[in-house]
C-alpha positions in Angstrom: 106.8 97.8 121.5 104.4 96.0 124.1 104.2 92.2 122.8 102.0 91.6 125.9 99.2 94.2 124.9 100.2 94.5 120.9 100.5 98.4 121.6 103.1 100.4 119.6 104.1 103.6 120.9 106.3 106.2 119.6 107.1 110.0 119.9 107.9 111.8 116.6 109.6 115.1 116.8 109.7 117.1 114.2 112.3 120.1 113.5 113.4 122.5 111.0 117.0 123.5 109.4 117.4 127.2 110.0 121.2 127.5 108.5 123.1 125.0 110.9 121.1 124.6 113.5 117.6 122.1 113.9 114.9 123.8 115.5 112.4 122.2 117.1 108.9 122.0 115.6 106.0 120.1 116.8 105.7 116.6 118.2 102.9 114.3 118.1 102.3 110.7 120.0 101.6 107.5 118.2 99.9 104.7 119.3 98.8 101.8 117.1 97.8 97.9 117.9 100.3 95.2 116.1 98.2 92.1 115.2 100.0 88.6 115.7 99.6 85.7 113.1 97.6 83.7 114.7 95.0 87.2 115.5 95.1 88.0 111.8 94.6 84.8 110.5 91.3 84.6 113.1 89.8 87.8 111.9 91.0 86.8 108.1 88.4 83.4 108.8 85.8 85.3 110.3 85.4 87.3 107.4 85.6 84.4 104.8 89.2 83.7 104.0 91.8 81.4 104.9 95.5 82.0 105.4 97.3 79.9 103.3 101.1 81.7 103.4 103.2 83.6 105.5 106.3 85.4 104.5 108.7 87.6 106.3 110.3 89.4 102.8 107.4 89.5 99.9 110.3 90.0 97.7 112.4 87.2 98.6 109.4 85.0 100.5 111.4 84.3 102.6 108.9 82.0 105.4 107.8 83.8 108.2 109.8 83.6 111.5 108.1 85.2 114.7 111.3 85.3 116.4 112.3 87.6 113.6 109.2 89.8 114.7 110.2 90.2 118.3 113.5 91.2 117.1 112.2 94.4 115.0 113.9 92.6 112.0 111.5 91.8 109.6 107.4 92.5 108.4 104.5 90.2 107.8 102.9 89.3 104.8 100.2 87.5 104.8 98.9 85.4 101.6 95.0 84.3 101.7 92.3 82.6 99.8 88.4 83.5 99.7 87.0 80.5 101.1 
């Protein structure tokens, strides 16, 4: 993850089990843009929505923490209302 550009890059490799051996079959590069809370909030506001809450964990309703995102320990869940 490049935190300056917001780009996440990974290579996924696929293997098939043949008895006790794993044989390489294929791979592909994966690139995704990861948005910050402020970027997502801005995009939502331009579309007529207002962010009211941000959670790290939607099941426990643990409040969002930017530090946890940078450590890779959480997800970001936003709640927004139409304006």
